[in-house]
SERORO-336069 format. One record per residue (C-alpha): y, x, z. Coordinates in pm, 1 decimal. Layout:
BEGIN
Y/X/Z
...
This chain:
BEGIN
12133.1/10733.5/9858.8
11753.9/10674.9/9900.0
11744.5/10802.3/10255.4
11891.8/10957.4/10533.6
11807.0/11311.5/10621.8
11670.9/11175.5/10964.4
11415.1/10985.1/10781.1
11291.8/11249.9/10552.5
11260.8/11493.4/10872.1
11075.9/11191.3/11069.5
10833.9/11155.9/10736.1
10793.6/11509.7/10759.8
10717.5/11545.3/11114.8
10458.7/11253.7/11074.7
10303.9/11428.8/10793.2
10267.4/11764.3/10999.8
10132.1/11580.6/11309.3
9863.8/11401.6/11138.0
9760.1/11727.9/10966.2
9759.8/11913.1/11307.7
9547.3/11630.9/11424.1
9253.9/11664.8/11140.9
9260.8/12028.4/11205.8
9255.9/11976.1/11594.1
8958.1/11738.2/11547.7
8758.8/11951.4/11288.9
8780.7/12260.4/11528.6
8724.1/12060.5/11866.2
8406.9/12177.5/12011.2
8295.6/11810.8/12079.1
8247.7/11754.6/11699.8
8140.5/12110.0/11602.4
7753.8/12011.8/11643.7
7818.7/11704.5/11379.2
8015.2/11916.7/11151.2
7750.6/12164.7/11126.3
7439.3/11932.9/11112.1
7620.1/11779.2/10811.7
7626.8/12143.3/10631.7
7267.3/12186.5/10702.2
7197.8/11843.6/10582.2
7324.9/11913.5/10242.6
7117.4/12227.8/10223.1
6772.0/12040.1/10304.5
6556.3/11933.1/10013.4
6525.1/11590.1/9936.1
6183.4/11631.2/9783.5
5994.6/11631.8/10065.5
5681.5/11414.1/10023.4
């Protein structure tokens, strides 16, 4: 047997928590301006002389 059901449960729980942390980081109000600025930076022209 490769692993116990408890180890699979803990591994799955860790993955869910990491995913929830990424979502919470991206939608937090503290980081919203930084994320929005990156969106607008991509739309700016690079050929400004």
